[in-house]
C-alpha positions as CSV (number, residue, x, y, z in Angstrom):
1,M,29.7,-13.1,-16.5
2,G,25.9,-12.6,-15.6
3,L,25.4,-16.0,-13.8
4,I,28.9,-15.2,-11.5
5,S,27.2,-11.8,-10.7
6,E,23.8,-13.6,-9.6
7,V,25.5,-15.6,-7.8
8,L,27.7,-13.3,-5.7
9,L,24.5,-10.7,-5.2
10,L,22.8,-13.5,-4.1
11,P,23.0,-12.7,-0.6
12,F,21.5,-9.0,-1.3
13,A,18.5,-10.4,-2.5
14,P,16.2,-9.7,0.5
15,V,17.3,-6.6,0.3
16,R,16.3,-5.7,-3.7
17,G,13.1,-7.6,-3.0
18,S,12.6,-5.5,0.3
19,A,13.3,-2.3,-1.7
20,W,11.1,-3.7,-4.5
21,A,8.0,-3.6,-2.0
22,I,8.5,-0.6,-0.6
23,R,8.6,0.9,-3.8
24,Q,5.3,-1.1,-4.9
25,V,3.6,0.4,-1.6
26,L,4.6,4.2,-2.1
27,Q,3.3,3.6,-5.4
28,E,0.0,2.6,-4.4
29,A,-0.6,5.2,-1.7
30,E,0.5,7.8,-4.2
31,R,-2.0,6.6,-6.7
32,I,-5.0,6.6,-4.0
33,Y,-3.7,10.0,-2.3
34,Y,-3.8,11.7,-5.8
35,D,-7.0,9.4,-7.1
36,P,-9.5,12.2,-8.1
37,A,-12.6,10.3,-6.6
38,T,-10.8,10.1,-3.4
39,I,-10.3,14.2,-3.5
40,R,-13.7,14.7,-3.9
41,A,-15.0,12.0,-1.4
42,E,-12.7,13.9,0.9
43,L,-14.2,17.7,-0.1
44,A,-17.9,16.2,0.6
45,R,-16.7,14.7,4.0
46,L,-15.4,18.0,4.8
47,E,-18.1,19.9,3.7
48,E,-20.6,17.9,5.5
49,Q,-18.3,18.2,8.8
50,L,-18.8,22.1,8.1
51,E,-22.5,21.9,7.9
52,A,-22.6,19.7,11.0
53,G,-20.5,22.4,13.1
54,E,-17.7,19.9,13.9
55,I,-15.0,22.2,11.9
56,T,-14.8,25.9,11.2
57,E,-15.2,27.9,8.4
58,E,-11.2,28.7,8.5
59,E,-10.7,24.9,9.3
60,F,-12.7,24.3,6.3
61,D,-11.0,27.2,4.0
62,R,-7.5,25.5,5.2
63,Q,-8.4,21.9,4.3
64,E,-10.1,22.5,1.3
65,D,-7.4,24.4,0.1
66,E,-5.2,21.7,0.5
67,L,-7.6,19.1,-1.3
68,L,-7.7,21.3,-4.0
69,D,-4.0,21.6,-4.4
70,R,-3.9,18.1,-4.6
71,L,-6.7,17.6,-7.5
72,E,-5.1,20.0,-9.7
73,T,-1.8,18.1,-8.9
74,A,-3.3,15.0,-10.0
75,S,-5.1,16.5,-12.7
76,R,-1.6,17.9,-14.1
77,G,0.2,14.3,-13.8
78,S,-2.6,12.4,-15.5
79,A,-3.1,14.7,-18.5
80,G,-1.7,13.5,-21.5
81,T,-0.9,10.2,-20.1
82,G,-4.3,8.3,-20.7
83,N,-4.6,7.5,-17.2
84,G,-7.3,9.8,-16.2
85,T,-10.4,8.6,-14.5
86,T,-13.9,9.1,-16.3
87,Q,-17.0,10.5,-14.9
């Protein structure tokens, strides 16, 4: 039965392969987005922009809150999984 179902589903193989590739790209994008090192680098860059006068204090506060929320989410997500980063 397995061979027959594989033969019948063969025309859908490109769709299944595309779905797999999309899932892999999404997982990698989420890994980068929630990577604590990436978030800390963005916080440092944000502070540099504030000191250089490129952004206002209000903009800094808004973006800092977003980054800290991401960092908190990343910390909760890696707690207990053993996937935390070492510093």
